[in-house]
VEXDREN-2710 file (C-alpha; in Angstrom, 1 decimal):
% VEXDREN-2710
k/r/px/py/pz
1/MET/61.1/86.0/32.3
2/ALA/61.2/85.8/36.1
3/THR/61.7/82.3/37.6
4/ALA/59.3/81.0/40.2
5/PRO/60.4/81.4/43.8
6/LEU/62.0/78.4/45.4
7/VAL/59.4/78.5/48.2
8/SER/56.7/80.9/49.1
9/VAL/54.5/81.2/52.2
10/GLN/51.2/83.2/52.2
11/ASP/49.1/84.4/55.1
12/LEU/50.7/81.7/57.3
13/ALA/49.4/81.3/60.9
14/LYS/50.4/79.1/63.8
15/ILE/48.2/78.8/66.9
16/PHE/49.0/76.9/70.2
17/GLY/45.8/76.5/72.1
18/THR/44.5/80.0/72.6
19/LYS/47.8/81.7/71.8
20/VAL/48.5/83.0/68.3
21/LEU/52.2/82.5/67.7
22/PHE/52.1/84.4/64.4
23/GLU/49.7/85.1/61.6
24/GLY/49.7/86.8/58.2
25/ILE/53.3/85.8/57.4
26/THR/53.9/86.2/53.7
27/VAL/57.5/85.6/52.4
28/ALA/59.0/84.3/49.1
29/VAL/62.5/83.0/48.7
30/SER/64.1/83.3/45.3
31/GLU/67.2/81.7/43.9
32/GLY/70.4/82.9/45.5
33/GLU/68.7/84.9/48.2
34/ARG/70.0/85.3/51.7
35/ILE/67.3/86.0/54.3
36/ALA/67.8/86.5/58.0
37/LEU/64.9/85.8/60.3
38/ILE/65.0/87.7/63.5
39/GLY/62.6/88.5/66.3
40/PRO/62.0/88.2/70.0
41/ASN/62.3/84.8/71.7
42/GLY/59.0/83.0/71.3
43/SER/58.0/84.9/68.2
44/GLY/58.0/81.7/66.1
45/LYS/61.2/82.1/64.0
46/SER/62.3/78.5/64.4
47/THR/58.7/77.3/63.9
48/LEU/58.5/79.3/60.7
49/LEU/61.8/77.9/59.5
50/ARG/60.5/74.3/60.1
51/MET/57.4/75.2/58.0
52/PHE/59.7/76.2/55.1
53/ALA/61.3/72.8/55.5
54/GLY/57.9/71.0/55.5
55/LEU/58.6/69.7/59.1
56/GLU/55.9/71.7/60.9
57/GLU/52.1/71.9/60.4
58/PHE/50.4/75.3/60.1
59/ASP/46.9/76.4/61.0
60/ARG/46.2/78.8/58.2
61/GLY/47.7/79.9/54.9
62/ASN/49.9/77.8/52.6
63/VAL/53.5/76.9/51.9
64/ARG/54.4/76.3/48.2
65/PRO/57.8/74.9/47.5
66/ARG/58.9/74.8/43.8
67/ARG/58.4/71.4/42.2
68/ASP/61.4/69.1/42.8
69/LEU/63.0/71.7/45.1
70/HIS/66.1/70.3/46.8
71/LEU/66.5/71.8/50.3
72/SER/68.5/71.1/53.5
73/TYR/67.5/71.9/57.0
74/VAL/70.0/72.3/59.9
75/ALA/68.4/72.4/63.3
76/GLN/69.7/74.2/66.4
77/GLU/70.8/71.0/68.0
78/ASP/71.5/68.0/65.8
79/VAL/71.5/64.5/67.3
80/PHE/74.0/62.0/65.9
81/GLU/74.1/58.3/66.6
82/SER/76.8/57.7/69.2
83/ASP/78.5/54.9/67.4
84/LYS/78.8/56.7/64.0
85/THR/82.0/58.3/62.8
86/VAL/81.8/61.7/61.0
87/GLU/82.6/59.8/57.8
88/ASP/79.8/57.4/58.4
89/ILE/77.3/60.2/58.9
90/LEU/78.1/62.0/55.7
91/THR/78.3/58.7/53.7
92/GLU/74.8/57.7/54.9
93/THR/73.5/61.2/54.0
94/LEU/74.8/60.8/50.4
95/ILE/73.5/57.2/50.1
96/ALA/70.0/58.4/51.2
97/SER/70.1/61.2/48.6
98/GLY/70.8/58.7/45.8
99/CYS/74.4/59.7/45.2
100/ARG/76.4/57.3/42.9
101/ASP/78.7/54.9/44.8
102/ASP/81.8/56.0/42.9
103/GLU/81.3/59.7/43.9
104/ILE/80.6/59.2/47.7
105/HIS/84.2/58.8/48.9
106/GLY/85.4/62.0/47.1
107/LYS/82.5/64.1/48.2
108/VAL/82.9/63.0/51.9
109/SER/86.6/63.8/51.8
110/VAL/86.0/67.2/50.3
111/ALA/83.2/68.0/52.8
112/LEU/85.2/67.0/55.9
113/SER/88.3/68.8/54.6
114/LYS/86.3/71.9/54.0
115/ALA/85.0/71.7/57.6
116/GLY/88.5/71.4/59.0
117/PHE/88.3/67.7/60.2
118/SER/91.7/66.0/60.3
119/ASP/90.5/62.6/61.2
120/TYR/87.4/61.1/59.6
121/SER/87.1/58.1/62.0
122/ILE/86.4/60.2/65.0
123/LYS/83.0/59.4/66.6
124/ALA/80.4/62.2/66.4
125/SER/79.5/61.6/70.1
126/SER/83.0/62.7/71.1
127/LEU/82.9/66.1/69.3
128/SER/82.6/69.4/71.1
129/GLY/79.6/71.6/70.5
130/GLY/81.5/73.6/67.9
131/TRP/82.6/70.6/65.9
132/ARG/79.1/69.1/66.0
133/LYS/77.8/72.3/64.6
134/ARG/80.4/72.1/61.8
135/LEU/79.4/68.5/61.1
136/SER/75.7/69.5/61.0
137/ILE/76.4/72.3/58.5
138/VAL/78.5/70.2/56.1
139/ARG/75.9/67.4/56.3
140/GLY/73.3/69.9/55.2
141/LEU/75.5/71.1/52.3
142/ILE/77.0/67.8/51.1
143/THR/74.0/67.1/48.8
144/ASN/74.3/70.5/47.1
145/PRO/70.9/71.9/48.1
146/GLU/69.3/74.8/46.2
147/LEU/68.0/76.2/49.5
148/LEU/69.7/75.9/52.9
149/LEU/67.6/76.5/56.1
150/VAL/69.7/77.0/59.2
151/ASP/68.6/77.6/62.8
152/GLU/71.1/79.6/64.9
153/PRO/74.2/78.6/62.9
154/THR/76.6/80.5/65.1
155/ASN/75.6/78.8/68.4
156/HIS/78.5/76.8/69.8
157/LEU/80.9/78.1/67.2
158/ASP/83.9/80.1/68.3
159/ILE/84.9/83.1/66.3
160/SER/87.1/81.1/64.0
161/GLY/84.2/78.8/63.3
162/ILE/81.9/81.8/62.6
163/LEU/84.5/83.2/60.2
164/TRP/84.8/79.8/58.5
165/LEU/81.0/79.7/58.1
166/GLU/80.8/83.2/56.7
167/GLU/83.5/82.4/54.1
168/LEU/81.8/79.2/53.2
169/ILE/78.4/80.9/52.6
170/GLU/79.9/83.8/50.7
171/ARG/81.4/81.5/48.2
172/ALA/78.3/79.4/47.7
173/ASN/75.4/79.9/45.2
174/PHE/72.5/78.3/47.1
175/ALA/69.7/80.3/48.6
176/LEU/69.8/80.7/52.4
177/VAL/67.3/81.4/55.1
178/PHE/68.7/81.5/58.6
179/VAL/67.6/82.4/62.2
180/SER/70.2/84.3/64.1
181/HIS/70.8/86.8/66.9
182/ASP/74.5/87.4/65.8
183/ARG/74.3/90.9/64.4
184/TYR/77.7/90.9/62.7
185/PHE/76.9/87.6/61.0
186/ILE/73.5/89.0/59.8
187/GLU/75.2/92.2/58.6
188/LYS/77.8/90.2/56.7
189/LEU/75.5/87.7/55.0
190/ALA/71.9/88.8/54.8
191/ARG/70.5/90.5/51.8
192/ARG/67.1/90.7/53.3
193/VAL/66.0/90.9/57.0
194/VAL/62.6/89.7/58.1
195/GLU/61.6/90.4/61.7
196/ILE/58.7/88.3/63.1
197/ASN/57.0/90.5/65.7
198/ARG/53.5/91.0/66.9
199/LYS/54.0/94.7/67.3
200/TYR/53.8/95.2/63.5
201/PRO/50.2/95.4/62.1
202/GLN/51.1/92.7/59.5
203/GLY/52.9/90.5/62.1
204/PHE/56.3/90.9/60.4
205/LEU/58.5/93.5/58.7
206/SER/60.6/92.6/55.6
207/ILE/63.4/95.0/54.5
208/ASP/65.8/94.4/51.6
209/GLY/69.4/95.0/52.4
210/ASP/71.8/94.2/55.3
211/TYR/71.2/94.6/59.0
212/ALA/72.2/98.3/59.0
213/ASP/69.8/98.9/56.2
214/PHE/67.1/97.1/58.2
215/MET/67.7/99.1/61.3
216/GLU/67.5/102.4/59.4
217/ALA/64.4/101.4/57.6
218/ARG/62.7/100.0/60.7
219/GLU/63.3/103.2/62.6
220/GLY/61.5/105.2/59.8
221/TYR/58.7/102.6/59.6
222/LEU/58.1/102.7/63.3
223/ALA/58.1/106.5/63.4
224/GLY/55.5/106.4/60.6
225/LEU/53.4/103.9/62.5
226/LYS/53.6/106.0/65.6
227/GLN/52.4/109.0/63.7
228/THR/49.5/107.0/62.2
229/ARG/48.6/105.6/65.6
230/ASP/48.6/109.0/67.2
231/SER/46.4/110.4/64.4
232/LEU/44.1/107.4/64.8
233/ALA/44.0/107.8/68.5
234/ASN/42.8/111.4/68.1
235/LYS/40.0/110.3/65.8
236/VAL/39.0/107.6/68.3
237/ARG/39.0/110.2/71.1
238/ARG/36.7/112.5/69.2
239/GLU/34.3/109.7/68.3
240/VAL/34.2/108.4/71.9
241/GLU/33.4/111.9/73.1
242/TRP/30.6/112.1/70.5
243/LEU/29.2/108.8/71.6
244/ARG/29.3/109.9/75.3
245/GLN/27.2/112.9/74.4
246/GLY/24.2/110.6/74.1
247/ALA/23.7/111.0/70.3
248/LYS/20.7/109.0/69.3
249/ALA/21.1/106.5/66.5
250/ARG/17.9/107.4/64.8
251/THR/19.3/108.3/61.4
252/THR/21.3/106.2/59.0
253/LYS/24.1/108.7/59.3
254/SER/24.2/108.3/63.1
255/LYS/24.2/104.5/62.9
256/HIS/27.0/104.7/60.4
257/ARG/29.0/106.9/62.6
258/ILE/28.6/104.6/65.6
259/GLU/29.8/101.6/63.4
260/GLU/32.8/103.6/62.2
261/ALA/33.7/104.6/65.8
262/HIS/33.8/100.9/66.8
263/LYS/35.9/100.1/63.7
264/LEU/38.3/102.8/64.6
265/GLU/38.7/101.4/68.1
266/GLY/39.4/98.0/66.6
267/ALA/42.0/99.4/64.2
268/LEU/43.7/101.2/67.1
269/GLY/44.0/98.0/69.0
270/LYS/46.2/96.5/66.3
271/PHE/48.9/99.0/67.0
272/LYS/51.2/97.4/69.7
273/LEU/54.2/99.7/69.5
274/GLU/55.0/99.6/73.2
275/ASP/58.4/98.3/74.2
276/THR/58.0/94.6/75.3
277/ARG/61.7/94.1/76.0
278/ALA/63.0/92.7/79.3
279/THR/63.9/95.2/82.0
280/LEU/67.5/94.7/83.3
281/SER/69.4/96.6/86.0
282/PHE/72.2/95.1/88.0
283/SER/72.8/95.8/91.7
284/ALA/76.2/97.3/92.6
285/SER/77.8/97.5/95.9
286/ASP/79.1/100.9/97.3
287/ARG/82.6/99.6/97.4
288/LYS/85.2/102.4/96.7
289/THR/88.2/100.0/96.3
290/ARG/90.4/101.0/93.3
291/GLU/91.6/97.5/92.6
292/LEU/89.1/94.7/92.8
293/ILE/91.3/92.0/91.3
294/LYS/95.0/92.2/90.5
295/ALA/96.7/89.4/88.6
296/GLU/100.5/89.3/88.7
297/SER/102.4/87.2/86.1
298/ILE/99.8/84.4/86.4
299/GLY/100.0/81.2/84.4
300/LYS/97.9/78.0/84.2
301/SER/98.2/74.6/82.7
302/LEU/95.5/71.8/82.5
303/GLY/96.1/68.2/81.5
304/GLY/99.7/69.1/80.6
305/LYS/98.7/71.8/78.3
306/GLN/99.8/75.4/78.9
307/LEU/96.8/77.7/78.6
308/PHE/98.3/81.1/79.5
309/SER/101.4/82.5/81.1
310/ASP/102.9/85.8/82.4
311/LEU/99.5/87.6/82.4
312/ASP/99.3/90.9/84.3
313/LEU/95.8/92.3/84.9
314/VAL/94.0/94.8/87.1
315/LEU/90.2/94.9/87.4
316/ALA/88.9/98.2/88.8
317/PRO/85.4/99.8/88.9
318/GLY/84.5/100.7/85.4
319/SER/86.7/98.0/83.8
320/ARG/85.0/96.2/80.8
321/LEU/87.2/93.2/80.1
322/GLY/86.5/90.9/77.2
323/ILE/88.3/87.5/76.9
324/VAL/88.7/86.0/73.4
325/GLY/90.3/82.8/72.1
326/GLY/89.3/79.5/70.4
327/ASN/87.2/76.8/72.1
328/GLY/89.5/75.0/74.6
329/SER/92.0/77.8/74.7
330/GLY/91.4/78.5/78.4
331/LYS/89.0/81.4/78.6
332/THR/86.7/79.9/81.2
333/THR/89.8/78.6/83.1
334/LEU/91.1/82.2/83.3
335/VAL/87.8/83.4/84.7
336/ARG/87.8/80.7/87.3
337/THR/91.4/81.5/88.2
338/LEU/90.5/85.2/88.7
339/LEU/87.6/84.2/90.9
340/GLY/89.8/81.9/93.1
341/GLU/88.0/78.7/92.0
342/LEU/91.3/77.6/90.6
343/GLN/94.8/78.5/91.8
344/PRO/97.4/79.8/89.2
345/ASP/100.5/77.6/88.7
346/THR/102.7/80.6/88.6
347/GLY/102.2/84.2/89.8
348/ARG/99.4/85.3/92.1
349/VAL/95.9/86.8/92.2
350/ILE/95.1/89.5/94.8
351/ARG/91.4/90.1/95.5
352/ALA/89.8/92.9/97.5
353/SER/88.5/91.7/100.8
354/ASN/84.9/90.5/100.9
355/LEU/84.7/90.7/97.1
356/LYS/81.2/90.2/95.7
357/TYR/80.6/88.9/92.2
358/ALA/77.7/87.6/90.2
359/PHE/78.4/84.8/87.6
360/PHE/76.4/84.0/84.5
361/ASP/77.5/80.5/83.7
362/GLN/76.9/79.4/80.1
363/ALA/76.0/75.9/81.4
364/ARG/73.4/77.5/83.7
365/LYS/74.3/75.3/86.6
366/GLN/72.8/77.8/89.0
367/LEU/69.3/76.8/87.8
368/ASP/67.6/73.8/89.4
369/PRO/65.6/72.1/86.6
370/SER/63.1/70.5/89.0
371/LEU/61.9/73.8/90.4
372/THR/59.0/75.8/89.1
373/LEU/59.6/79.2/87.6
374/LYS/58.1/80.8/90.6
375/ARG/60.4/79.0/93.1
376/ALA/63.4/79.7/90.8
377/LEU/62.6/83.4/90.9
378/VAL/61.6/83.5/94.6
379/LYS/62.9/80.9/97.1
380/GLU/60.0/81.4/99.4
381/GLY/57.0/83.6/99.8
382/ASP/55.5/85.6/97.0
383/GLY/57.9/88.5/96.4
384/VAL/61.4/89.8/96.1
385/VAL/63.2/92.9/97.3
386/PHE/65.0/94.7/94.5
387/ASN/66.9/98.0/95.2
388/GLY/65.1/98.3/98.5
389/ARG/61.6/97.9/97.0
390/PRO/59.3/94.9/97.6
391/LEU/57.9/93.4/94.3
392/HIS/55.4/90.7/93.9
393/VAL/56.7/87.7/92.0
394/THR/54.2/88.2/89.2
395/GLY/55.5/91.7/88.6
396/TRP/59.1/90.5/88.9
397/ALA/58.5/87.8/86.4
398/LYS/56.9/90.3/84.0
399/ARG/60.1/92.3/83.9
400/PHE/61.7/89.3/82.2
401/LEU/58.8/88.7/79.8
402/PHE/57.3/85.8/81.8
403/SER/53.5/85.7/82.1
404/ALA/51.6/84.7/85.3
405/ASP/50.6/81.5/83.6
406/GLN/54.2/80.4/83.3
407/LEU/55.0/80.6/87.1
408/SER/54.0/77.0/87.6
409/THR/56.1/75.8/84.6
410/LYS/59.2/73.7/85.5
411/VAL/62.6/75.2/84.7
412/ALA/63.4/72.2/82.7
413/GLU/60.5/72.9/80.4
414/LEU/61.6/76.5/79.6
415/SER/63.3/77.4/76.3
416/GLY/67.0/78.3/76.2
417/GLY/66.1/82.0/75.9
418/GLU/63.7/81.8/78.8
419/GLN/66.3/80.0/81.0
420/ALA/68.9/82.7/80.1
421/ARG/66.4/85.4/81.2
422/LEU/65.7/83.5/84.4
423/LEU/69.4/83.4/85.2
424/LEU/69.6/87.2/84.5
425/ALA/66.7/87.7/87.0
426/LYS/68.6/85.7/89.7
427/ILE/71.8/87.7/89.1
428/MET/70.0/91.0/89.3
429/LEU/69.1/90.2/93.0
430/GLU/72.8/89.8/93.8
431/GLU/74.8/92.8/95.0
432/ALA/78.1/92.6/93.1
433/ASP/81.4/94.4/92.6
434/ILE/82.1/92.4/89.4
435/LEU/79.8/90.8/86.9
436/LEU/81.3/87.8/85.1
437/PHE/79.4/86.6/82.0
438/ASP/80.4/83.4/80.2
439/GLU/78.8/83.2/76.8
440/PRO/75.7/85.2/77.7
441/THR/74.5/85.8/74.1
442/ASN/73.6/82.1/73.5
443/ASP/69.8/81.9/73.1
444/LEU/69.1/85.6/73.9
445/ASP/67.2/87.5/71.2
446/ILE/68.5/90.8/69.8
447/ASP/66.1/93.0/71.9
448/THR/67.4/91.4/75.1
449/LEU/71.0/91.7/74.0
450/GLU/70.5/95.4/73.4
451/VAL/69.0/95.9/76.9
452/LEU/71.9/93.9/78.4
453/GLU/74.4/96.2/76.6
454/GLU/72.6/99.2/78.0
455/SER/72.5/97.8/81.6
456/PHE/76.2/97.0/81.4
457/SER/77.0/100.6/80.5
458/GLU/75.1/101.8/83.6
459/PHE/76.8/99.3/86.0
460/PRO/79.5/101.1/88.1
461/GLY/81.5/98.0/89.0
462/ALA/83.7/95.8/86.7
463/ILE/82.5/93.5/84.0
464/VAL/84.3/90.4/82.6
465/LEU/82.8/89.0/79.4
466/VAL/83.6/85.8/77.5
467/THR/81.7/85.6/74.2
468/HIS/82.0/84.8/70.6
469/ASP/79.6/87.6/69.7
470/ARG/81.8/90.2/68.0
471/TYR/79.2/92.9/68.0
472/PHE/78.6/92.5/71.7
473/LEU/82.3/92.6/72.4
474/ASP/82.7/95.8/70.5
475/ARG/79.7/97.5/72.2
476/VAL/80.6/96.5/75.8
477/THR/84.4/96.0/76.3
478/ASN/87.2/98.6/76.6
479/VAL/90.0/96.1/76.8
480/LEU/90.5/92.5/75.6
481/ILE/92.7/89.6/76.7
482/GLY/93.5/87.3/73.8
483/ILE/94.4/83.7/74.7
484/GLY/96.0/80.9/72.6
485/ASN/99.1/78.7/72.2
486/GLY/99.8/79.0/75.9
487/LYS/100.0/82.8/75.7
488/ALA/97.9/85.7/76.8
489/ALA/98.1/89.4/76.1
490/ARG/96.1/92.7/76.3
491/PHE/94.5/94.3/73.3
492/GLY/92.6/97.6/73.0
493/SER/89.7/96.3/71.0
494/TYR/88.5/93.3/69.0
495/ALA/89.7/94.9/65.8
496/GLN/93.2/95.2/67.3
497/TRP/93.1/91.6/68.3
498/GLU/92.0/90.5/64.8
499/ALA/94.8/92.5/63.2
500/SER/97.5/91.4/65.7
501/LYS/96.7/87.8/66.6
502/GLU/98.7/86.1/63.8
503/ARG/101.8/88.0/64.8
504/PHE/101.2/87.5/68.5
505/LEU/100.7/83.8/68.2
506/GLY/103.0/82.9/65.3
507/THR/101.7/80.7/62.5
508/GLU/98.7/79.3/64.4
509/SER/95.8/81.5/65.3
510/PRO/94.1/81.1/68.7
511/GLU/90.8/81.3/66.9
512/ASP/91.6/78.3/64.8
513/GLU/90.1/75.6/67.0
514/VAL/92.3/72.6/66.7
515/ALA/90.5/69.8/64.8
516/PRO/89.7/66.7/66.9
517/VAL/92.2/63.9/66.3
518/GLN/92.2/60.3/67.4
519/LYS/95.7/58.8/67.1
520/LYS/94.4/55.3/66.3
521/ASN/92.5/53.9/63.4
522/LEU/93.1/56.7/61.0
523/THR/91.2/56.0/57.8
524/ALA/93.0/55.4/54.5
525/PRO/91.7/58.6/52.8
526/LYS/93.8/60.6/55.2
527/GLN/97.0/59.3/53.5
528/LYS/95.8/60.1/49.9
529/LEU/96.6/63.1/47.9
530/ARG/93.6/65.5/48.0
531/MET/92.8/69.0/46.7
532/SER/91.9/71.4/49.4
533/PHE/88.6/73.3/49.3
534/LYS/90.5/76.5/48.3
535/GLU/92.3/74.6/45.5
536/GLN/89.1/73.3/44.1
537/GLN/87.6/76.8/44.2
538/ASP/90.6/78.2/42.5
539/LEU/90.5/75.6/39.7
540/SER/86.8/76.2/39.1
541/THR/87.2/80.0/38.7
542/ILE/90.7/80.4/37.3
543/GLU/89.8/80.3/33.6
544/GLU/87.3/83.1/34.2
545/LYS/89.9/85.1/36.1
546/ILE/92.5/84.6/33.3
547/LEU/89.9/85.8/30.7
548/LYS/89.2/88.9/32.8
549/GLU/92.9/89.7/33.3
550/GLU/93.7/89.1/29.6
551/THR/91.0/91.6/28.7
552/LYS/92.6/94.2/30.9
553/LEU/96.0/93.4/29.2
554/SER/94.5/93.9/25.8
555/SER/93.0/97.2/26.8
556/LEU/96.4/98.4/28.1
557/GLN/98.0/97.4/24.9
558/ASP/95.4/99.4/22.9
559/ASP/96.1/102.4/25.1
560/ILE/99.9/102.3/24.6
561/ASN/99.4/101.9/20.8
562/ASN/96.9/104.8/20.7
563/PRO/98.4/107.4/18.2
564/ASP/96.7/110.2/20.0
565/LYS/98.8/109.5/23.1
566/ALA/102.1/109.1/21.3
567/HIS/103.5/112.5/22.5
568/ASP/102.2/112.1/26.1
569/HIS/105.4/110.8/27.7
570/VAL/104.1/110.7/31.2
571/PHE/101.1/108.7/30.1
572/LEU/103.3/106.3/28.1
573/ILE/105.6/105.7/31.1
574/GLU/102.7/105.0/33.5
575/CYS/101.0/102.8/30.9
576/ALA/104.2/100.8/30.3
577/LYS/104.5/100.1/34.0
578/SER/100.8/99.0/34.2
579/LEU/101.3/96.8/31.1
580/GLN/104.3/95.0/32.7
581/ALA/102.4/94.5/35.9
582/GLN/99.4/93.1/34.0
583/ARG/101.6/90.7/32.0
584/GLU/103.1/89.4/35.3
585/ALA/99.6/88.9/36.8
586/VAL/98.4/86.9/33.7
587/GLU/101.6/84.8/33.8
588/LYS/101.1/84.1/37.5
589/LEU/97.5/82.9/36.9
590/TYR/98.7/80.6/34.1
591/ALA/101.3/79.1/36.4
592/ARG/98.7/78.5/39.1
593/TRP/96.4/76.9/36.5
594/HIS/99.1/74.6/35.4
595/GLU/99.9/73.7/39.0
596/LEU/96.3/72.8/39.8
597/GLU/95.8/70.8/36.6
598/GLU/98.9/68.8/37.3
599/LYS/97.7/68.0/40.9
600/LYS/94.3/67.0/39.6
601/LYS/95.8/64.7/37.1
602/ALA/98.0/63.1/39.8
603/ILE/94.9/62.6/42.0
604/ASP/92.9/61.1/39.1
605/LEU/95.7/58.6/38.3
606/GLY/96.1/57.7/42.0
607/GLU/92.5/56.8/42.4
END
């Protein structure tokens, strides 16, 4: 007998004024499901997620959570009280959930250890964006929800943080619905992909499978829609021609045909398959210089910390350089050193004369929040000149998916995705030899990322890219610089970096962002013996593993005792080898079990 879904939404609609954000959304979430919500910026993904959580009103339809459903919601940007420590925040969460007093300390310790925190007394207000995101996620998980709702979980996380989150979710048994533009993250975790998009007649498209399955199925679905639309368009054309011939609606048949013609026109209007993506194209100079930037054995330290050293690098037209490393490893510092905003401590940087570059800053400091969108796009007048052609500001805004009504909106009131598109619009007007993009994928939807990838491939100059988006790195770059532990080196691809970074950096990986530590006021739990998250996982699954391996051992013993195989010496030799290896595997598991049980007993006695 099938169990009821954890939560289901039917024919859901949300309307802001006269604008229909979405309508007709029908989705059910079952136990253990993992659903990715994707779609263009402004399509309503975050709003829909909040409706799942019961935090947002809807205008039509219904949301039905299962009775007594326990869910957690993690917002894009969590706000923590400035005077609270990370331990305080998780403790208060457990108290609010009704957790027993004698269980709180252990659960908080496990959760913070799982997230990589080394000091539980650190104030949440002092955390970097990546560590705030980790805290948000473990706060959402500490009460063991049946359903976790997460909005843009990879924002602010470096690659190590993303890998940590992927591993955490893969081991879990809760259901998951998440909004994301990180295509590798979606590919790794999603078992169903739902795209919210007005171009679909139903307003959304739901495909079972991972992201690759979704892309393949969507292509076939859109091809079928186009064929249906073309067929419908031919019918409408014939009916319109018949209407224009002046047919008199004297008979019931004629009246019926007129009504059907109008219905066909209405049905055709529901097909919105035109591409509504932003239009991007960057302006390149005609420079023929072979070496735009040349770095010779450069090194840089900040605050007494060595960030990189002995780095040689040449940027030429056609170079596609990616820079990878953990948060705080020095990626942005390297970019600023290449540009000349910072001077290297050792070595030198040689730049071509009158070098022109356009810089996409992840902090978007080039944008004045007090300006209107119109004045941010056009300093004065009503138009821009792009590639030698004058364009009215309304048409220029439309290229970046802004409507005429938005031109009077303040930059500060734009969403993160809209501000990112605005910055792209400003950069496109700058003639450049080098494009430098620092975390451009934050807040951009997948459609815009795909257009950005295409525009990069057409740009004749050099591109320098700092990003945690592995898919984007793989699609755009042809060489990587890996940074960490005061060192930097070249790699041919992200896969090569991933395979080589441990050897390159020694025992500590550059992607392992160092946990924030305050030297003073370390809490007592830090001194106590604790089981790591991996040890707890091993202990909870090891009996099942032993049973499975002993079953294999028994099967091998049956094989070697099989009288029908007694004269097959080759088989007996191979079977004996396998039997010995299997015995060793079982013995190793028993030894691990004994080790974990002894540690658990020691912890129990200590407490």
